[in-house]
N, C-alpha and C positions, 0 to 999 in steps of 0.2 A: 368254080362258079360262085358268083355272088348272089345275094338275095334277089336282086332284080331279075337276073337271068332265070332263076328257078321260077319266079312268079310269072314270067312271060311264057316260058316253055311248059310249065305245069300249073295252070291257074287253079285247078281243083285241089291239088296238093297244098298250094299256098292258102287257099280259102279254108281248108280243113285245119291247117296249122293255126291260122288266125283265130278261128272259132274255138279251138282247144285252148289257146292262150287266154281268150276272153272268158271262157267258162272257168278255167283255173283261177283267174283273177277274181271272179265273182264269188266262187266258193271260198277262196282264201280271205276275201274281205268279210264275208259273213262269219268266219271263224275267229276274227280278231277280237281280243278282249276289249271291253269298254273301260278305259282308264280316265278319259277326260271328264266324264260325268259320273263320279262315284256316288254310291248311296250315302246320303247325309241326312242328319236329323235337322229340321228347321230350328232356328234359334228361338228360345222361349225366355221371356223376361217376366219375372214375378216381383211385384212391389207390394209389400204388406204394410198397411197403415193401421195404427192402433189409436182410435179416438173414442175412448169410453164415454158412453152416454150420448153419443151423437145419433141423430135420426138418419134414416136412409137418404134423405135429400141432402143433408150436410155431407154425409160420407160420399155420396155420388159426386157432389161438387168438388170435394177435395181430391178424389181419385182421378177425375177428369183433368184437373190442374196438374197433378203429379204426372199423369201420362203425357201431357203436352210438354212438360219440362224434361222428363226423363227420355222421351223418345220423339224428338222433333222430326216432323216429316214422315212419321210412320203411319201405318193404317190401323192404329188401335181405335176401334170404334165402340166396343162394348166391354168395358172392364167388368169383371164379375162382382156382383153385389151380394154380400152375405145376408142371410135372413135377419130381419129386425129383431133386436134383443139378444143377439149373440155377440160375444166379445172375442176378438182375436187374441190368441195367447202366443207370446213370443218366447 
C-alpha cells in the first residue's frame, strides 16, 4: 500500500499521523539553538580630546566636529561634556 491508499481507506489514521508530524515539527523548532542572532555587545567609540584652558563652548564645538569627521553618517547626537575646569589626562 502506498500513502494515498492508506489515506483514503483510513482517513482518521492519516489525520492523526499528520497532526503528530506537525506537533513533532513545532516542538523540534522551539528546541533549536539560535545561532543566527548571537548575543553581541554594541560597538562603542571613544575619542578623547585634550584642549587645556578651553571653555565648555569651545570644547563642545571641537567635539562635534570630531564626531562628524570620525563617524560620518552615525547617530552621535550628544557627546559627553566634562565639567568645566577639569582637564583630561592622557
